[in-house]
N, C-alpha and C positions, 0 to 999 in steps of 0.2 A: 752173651751167648748162653743158650740153654745147656744144662749139664748133660744132655743126651746127645750132643753133637760132637763129632770127631773134629779135632783141629790139629794141624801141624804147621809150624812156622819157625823161622829163624828168629831167635829172641834178640831184642834190642836192649841195651842197658837202660836201667831206670835212673842211674846216676853215674857220672864220670868226672874225674878230675885228674890231676897229675899223678896221683897214687895208683890209679887204675879204674876199673869199672865194677859196677854192681848190677847183677841180673836177678830179677825175681823169677824163680823157676816154678815153684808151686806154692800156692797160698791156701790150699784146701787141707783138711786133716789127713795125715799120712800115718799108716800103721806099719809100713815096711819100706825100707830103702835098701836096694841091692846094687851091686856093681857087676856088670856082665861083660865078658870079653868074647870076641868072635874071631875065629880063624877065617881066612878068605874062603868064601863059598858056603860057610856055615849057615844053616837054617834053624831058627829058634821060634818059639811061640806056638803057633798052630792051636790056638784056643780063644775062648772068649770068657768073660766073667758075667755071672748072673746079676750081681749087685755092685761090685766094686769098680772103681775107676782106676785106670793105669796111666801113669805119667812116665814118659821116656825123654831123657836128655842125652844127646850124643856128645861124648867127650872127644873122640877122635875117630878117624876112618870115614868110611862111606857105607851106609846101610840103606837097603831098600825095605820100606815098610809097606806091606800089602794089607788092606783092611776091607771088610765087607760087613754090612749090617745084617744080622740074621733075622731081624724082624721084617725085612723087606726081601723076600725070597728071590726076586729077580734083580736085586740091586747089583750094580757093577762092582767088580773088584777094583779098588783104587790103589794105585802105586804111588808112593811118596818117597823121593830120594832125600835122605837125611845125611848131613855132614856135621862136623863139629859146630856146636852152638844151636843145632836144631832141636826143637821140643815138640812132642806130640802128647795130646791128652786123648785117651781112648776110653770112651764111656762104656757102661755095661752093654752087652749084646752086640759088640762089634768084634768080629774075629780079627785077630792080628797075627801076622807072620812076618818075621824079620829074615832078610838074607843079606849077608855081608859081602859087599863088592870088594872090599879090601879088609885087611885085619882092622878090627874096630873095637871100641869099648863104649859103654853107655851106663848111665845111672837109670835104674828102674825103680819106680815108687808105686805103691798101691795103697788104696784106702782100706784094704783088708790085711790083717796080720797073717804071717806064715805059721805062727804058733798054733798049737792045738788044732791043726788041720783047717784053720779058718780059710786060708788061701785055696787049698785043694777042694774044699766043699763048694767054693764059689767058682771054680775053674772047670770049664767044659772043654775037653779035648776034641779037636776036629781034624779032618784031613788038611794037610798044608794047602794054603792058597797058591803056593808056588813050590816047585821042587828044585833041588840042587841043579846047578848047571853042569 
C-alpha cells in the first residue's frame, strides 16, 4: 500500500496461543499517542494534516469515520463504521471527522508531535464532513 492511501480494517492477530492474542497496530514512527473518549453523538476531528499520518484504533463503542481527500475536489465523502478492533490509517491531505454512534473510546497516534505546536502547525481545520444528529 502507498503511504498516500486511506485504509480502514478490522485487525487480525499476528500471533495467538492459549495466553491470548497479539495485534500489530502501527509499525511506522509515532511522535504522539493519545486516548480519546466520545459521548454518544459527539463529533470530533474536522481537519486534515499537511504532512503527518494519523492512526486510529477503536477500543470500544461504535464510531462513524467520514473521510475525503482534499487533493481531489470532487471526491466522495467516505463513511466507515468502526467498532472495537478496527484500525484506520489516515494519510496527509485526507479530511477526517468522527461521530460517535455510542459512547466510545479510541487510541489516536500521529507521526507529528503535539509539543512545540508541531501538531497544530500541521493541522488544517475545516467544516465538519458531518454534523451532529
